[in-house]
N, CA and C of each residue as an Amber inpcrd file, in Angstrom:
protein
   243
  22.6380000 -12.9880000 -13.0210000  21.7740000 -13.2870000 -12.1210000
  22.5630000 -12.6940000 -10.6970000  22.1250000 -11.7540000  -9.8140000
  22.6300000 -11.2330000  -8.9440000  22.0450000 -12.1180000  -7.5540000
  22.8710000 -12.5590000  -6.7650000  22.0260000 -13.1110000  -5.6220000
  22.2620000 -11.9980000  -4.3360000  20.9970000 -11.6710000  -3.7890000
  20.8540000 -10.7510000  -2.7430000  21.0590000 -11.3890000  -1.3390000
  21.8280000 -10.5220000  -0.7040000  22.0190000 -11.2460000   0.7130000
  21.0670000 -10.1830000   1.6700000  21.0620000 -10.9420000   2.7420000
  20.2300000 -10.3570000   3.8610000  20.5480000  -9.0120000   4.1550000
  21.7830000  -8.4780000   4.1660000  22.0780000  -7.1240000   4.5060000
  21.4170000  -6.0980000   3.4040000  21.3750000  -6.6750000   2.1260000
  20.5400000  -5.8570000   1.2290000  18.8690000  -5.6140000   1.3200000
  18.3540000  -6.8570000   2.1120000  17.2570000  -6.4830000   2.4650000
  16.8040000  -5.7340000   4.0190000  17.7270000  -5.3640000   4.9890000
  17.8290000  -4.9830000   5.8140000  18.9810000  -3.9140000   6.1010000
  18.8000000  -2.8130000   5.4760000  19.6760000  -1.8740000   5.7760000
  20.0990000  -1.7050000   7.3660000  21.4610000  -1.1320000   7.2960000
  21.7340000  -0.8700000   8.8320000  21.0470000   0.1200000   9.4210000
  20.6530000   0.0820000  10.6250000  19.8460000   1.1350000  11.3460000
  19.0840000   2.0470000  10.7550000  17.6770000   1.4860000  10.2700000
  16.8440000   2.1800000   9.5770000  16.0400000   2.9730000  10.3200000
  16.0640000   2.5900000  11.9100000  15.2660000   3.4100000  12.8710000
  13.7880000   2.5350000  12.8230000  13.5110000   1.5540000  12.2520000
  12.2310000   1.3800000  11.7720000  12.2850000  -0.4220000  11.8080000
  11.3850000  -1.2860000  12.3640000  11.1300000  -2.6190000  12.3680000
  10.0460000  -2.9480000  11.1490000   9.9540000  -2.0210000  10.4030000
   8.8160000  -2.3580000   9.3820000   9.2310000  -3.5200000   8.3500000
  10.4960000  -3.8900000   8.1860000  11.1470000  -5.0310000   7.2150000
  11.3690000  -5.9240000   7.8950000  11.2330000  -6.1340000   9.3250000
  11.8080000  -7.2270000  10.3100000  10.7010000  -8.1780000  10.3060000
  11.0370000  -9.4450000  10.1520000  10.1510000 -10.5990000  10.3110000
   9.9980000 -11.1180000  12.0780000   8.7010000 -10.9930000  12.3130000
   8.5510000 -11.5220000  13.8270000   9.1110000 -12.8690000  14.1580000
   9.5490000 -13.1320000  15.0430000  10.1040000 -14.4140000  15.4630000
   8.7980000 -15.3860000  15.2020000   7.8020000 -14.8520000  15.7540000
   6.5160000 -16.0430000  15.4760000   6.0290000 -16.3200000  14.1750000
   6.6800000 -15.5220000  13.3160000   6.2190000 -15.6140000  11.7370000
   5.0270000 -14.5950000  11.5600000   4.5090000 -14.6300000  10.4150000
   3.3670000 -13.6630000   9.8340000   2.8030000 -13.8410000   8.8420000
   1.5430000 -13.5090000   8.4480000   0.7020000 -13.7580000   7.2770000
   1.0600000 -12.4180000   6.3780000   1.8960000 -12.8560000   5.7020000
   2.5440000 -11.7080000   4.6870000   1.3770000 -11.1060000   3.7120000
   0.6120000 -12.0640000   3.1970000  -0.5730000 -11.4920000   2.3700000
  -1.4870000 -10.3380000   3.0720000  -1.9580000 -10.8350000   4.3830000
  -2.5950000  -9.8730000   5.1790000  -1.9260000  -8.5130000   5.7260000
  -0.5080000  -8.9420000   5.9840000   0.1340000  -7.5670000   6.2300000
   0.3390000  -6.8010000   5.1670000   0.6190000  -7.1930000   3.8830000
   0.6150000  -6.4400000   2.7720000  -0.7200000  -5.6650000   2.4300000
  -1.4570000  -6.3900000   2.4470000  -2.9630000  -6.1220000   2.1960000
  -3.5320000  -4.9340000   3.0210000  -3.1980000  -4.9250000   4.4430000
  -3.2580000  -4.0740000   5.2790000  -2.6640000  -2.7570000   5.0560000
  -1.1610000  -2.8810000   4.5080000  -0.4380000  -1.7560000   4.2140000
  -1.3490000  -0.8150000   3.0030000  -1.5360000  -1.8380000   2.0540000
  -1.9870000  -1.0140000   0.7740000  -3.3190000  -0.5570000   0.9860000
  -4.2310000  -1.0990000   1.7500000  -5.5550000  -0.6070000   2.2810000
  -5.2560000   0.7700000   2.9920000  -4.4850000   0.8250000   3.7730000
  -4.2770000   2.1260000   4.5370000  -3.5290000   3.1520000   3.7410000
  -2.5880000   2.6180000   3.0250000  -2.2680000   3.7700000   1.8570000
  -3.1440000   4.1290000   0.6500000  -4.1770000   3.5070000   0.5080000
  -5.3340000   3.9430000  -0.1310000  -6.1350000   4.9330000   0.4310000
  -6.4530000   4.4360000   1.6680000  -7.5940000   5.3880000   2.5410000
  -6.6680000   6.8230000   2.7050000  -5.2110000   6.9580000   2.8710000
  -4.4590000   8.2180000   3.1490000  -4.6940000   8.8780000   1.8570000
  -4.3470000   8.3130000   0.5890000  -4.2880000   8.9010000  -0.4340000
  -5.9270000   9.4880000  -0.8040000  -6.9690000   8.6550000  -0.6910000
  -8.0130000   9.3550000  -0.8300000  -8.3950000  10.4290000   0.1440000
  -8.0960000  10.5070000   1.3790000  -8.1990000  11.4530000   2.2580000
  -7.6140000  12.8330000   1.5900000  -6.2280000  12.4740000   1.4340000
  -5.7490000  13.6140000   0.7690000  -6.0090000  14.2540000  -0.4810000
  -6.8150000  13.1450000  -1.5140000  -7.4250000  13.6340000  -2.4980000
  -8.9340000  14.1210000  -2.1980000  -9.2200000  14.3720000  -1.0280000
 -10.8230000  14.7780000  -0.6840000 -11.6120000  13.7850000  -1.1070000
 -11.6600000  12.5790000  -1.5410000 -12.2320000  11.4750000  -1.9420000
 -12.4860000  11.3990000  -3.4230000 -11.4150000  12.1670000  -4.1290000
 -11.3990000  12.1010000  -5.5400000 -10.6390000  10.9620000  -6.0340000
 -11.2340000   9.7410000  -6.6100000 -10.6490000   8.7650000  -6.9360000
  -9.2900000   8.9630000  -7.8720000  -9.7770000   9.7020000  -9.0060000
  -8.7220000   9.9820000  -9.9690000  -7.6540000  10.8120000  -9.2000000
  -7.5640000  11.3940000  -8.4130000  -6.4430000  12.2310000  -7.8190000
  -5.9840000  11.6410000  -6.9860000  -6.4550000  10.5620000  -6.1450000
  -5.9610000   9.4840000  -5.3600000  -5.2160000   8.5640000  -5.7940000
  -5.6230000   8.1100000  -7.4260000  -4.8070000   7.2580000  -8.1000000
  -3.4500000   7.8670000  -8.6430000  -3.6520000   8.9290000  -8.7800000
  -2.3060000   9.7450000  -9.3360000  -1.4560000   9.7680000  -8.2210000
  -1.7750000  10.1340000  -6.9490000  -1.0500000   9.7830000  -5.7250000
  -0.2280000   8.5450000  -5.5380000  -0.9280000   7.4870000  -5.8990000
  -0.5780000   6.0520000  -5.6350000  -0.0400000   5.6970000  -7.1490000
   0.3750000   6.4320000  -8.1140000   0.9570000   6.1690000  -9.3500000
   0.1070000   4.8640000  -9.9120000  -1.1200000   4.9450000  -9.8440000
  -1.9500000   3.6870000 -10.2850000  -3.0570000   4.1570000 -11.4200000
  -3.4670000   3.3840000 -12.3970000  -4.6050000   3.8920000 -13.0780000
  -5.8750000   4.0870000 -12.2230000  -6.6510000   4.7160000 -12.3390000
  -7.9870000   4.9310000 -11.9060000  -8.5780000   3.6240000 -11.7880000
  -8.6240000   3.2670000 -12.9670000  -9.4700000   1.6630000 -12.9670000
  -9.0440000   0.4680000 -11.8240000  -7.4530000   0.5330000 -12.0290000
  -6.7980000  -0.3230000 -10.9280000  -7.2010000   0.0780000  -9.4060000
  -7.3380000   1.4430000  -9.0900000  -7.6880000   1.9940000  -7.7320000
  -9.1470000   1.5510000  -7.2940000  -9.9720000   1.5040000  -8.4830000
 -11.3000000   1.1690000  -8.2910000 -11.4630000  -0.1960000  -7.9870000
 -10.7430000  -1.1730000  -8.6820000 -10.7450000  -2.5780000  -8.1990000
 -10.3180000  -2.7420000  -6.8170000  -9.3460000  -2.0590000  -6.4360000
  -8.8510000  -2.1840000  -5.3680000  -9.6260000  -1.5080000  -4.1300000
 -10.4080000  -0.5260000  -4.3970000 -11.5570000   0.0130000  -3.3790000
 -12.4880000  -1.1680000  -3.3420000 -13.0230000  -1.8840000  -4.3980000
 -14.0320000  -2.9340000  -4.3120000 -13.2390000  -3.9510000  -3.4670000
 -12.0250000  -4.3930000  -3.8500000 -11.5230000  -5.4650000  -3.0710000
 -11.3930000  -5.2540000  -1.4610000 -11.1860000  -3.9250000  -1.0590000
 -11.1630000  -3.6770000   0.3570000 -12.6280000  -3.2330000   0.8990000
 -13.5290000  -3.0490000   0.1080000 -14.6940000  -2.9130000   0.4170000
 -14.9150000  -1.3110000   0.9860000 -14.0440000  -0.5300000   0.3650000
 -14.0180000   1.1100000   0.3890000 -15.1350000   1.7740000  -0.2830000
 -15.6630000   2.8080000   0.0530000 -16.7790000   3.2390000  -0.8120000
 -16.2150000   4.2090000  -1.3230000 -16.3610000   4.8310000  -2.6000000
 -15.9690000   6.0240000  -3.5410000 -17.0840000   6.8200000  -3.2710000
 -16.2350000   8.1900000  -3.0150000 -17.0650000   9.4410000  -2.9320000
 -16.4550000  10.6630000  -3.6750000 -17.5890000  11.2940000  -4.0480000
 -16.9160000  12.5220000  -4.9980000 -15.9820000  12.1170000  -6.0960000
 -16.3020000  10.9490000  -6.6400000 -15.5160000  10.5180000  -8.0720000
 -15.4560000  11.5590000  -9.0830000 -14.1430000  11.8940000  -9.4830000
 -14.3370000  12.8300000 -10.8170000 -13.2440000  12.2190000 -11.6610000
 -13.6530000  11.8890000 -12.7900000 -12.6850000  11.3860000 -13.8120000
 -12.1210000  12.0510000 -14.6920000
């Protein structure tokens, strides 16, 4: 087993604070869900609403993406399987 150090989690000068923990802390589950939901919306937009194509972009099974759409209350449009 390899022990990871903080330096491995925070590469030097990434130019982004995306992986930085705010001093006041955060709700990690909500943060990750928000990111996942945003990426799903982007993939659906790029796939013109075709769930199967969006799933391919996200490297998910179509059925998994359908479950996530339900989870986030997103509507499926123009689904092609």
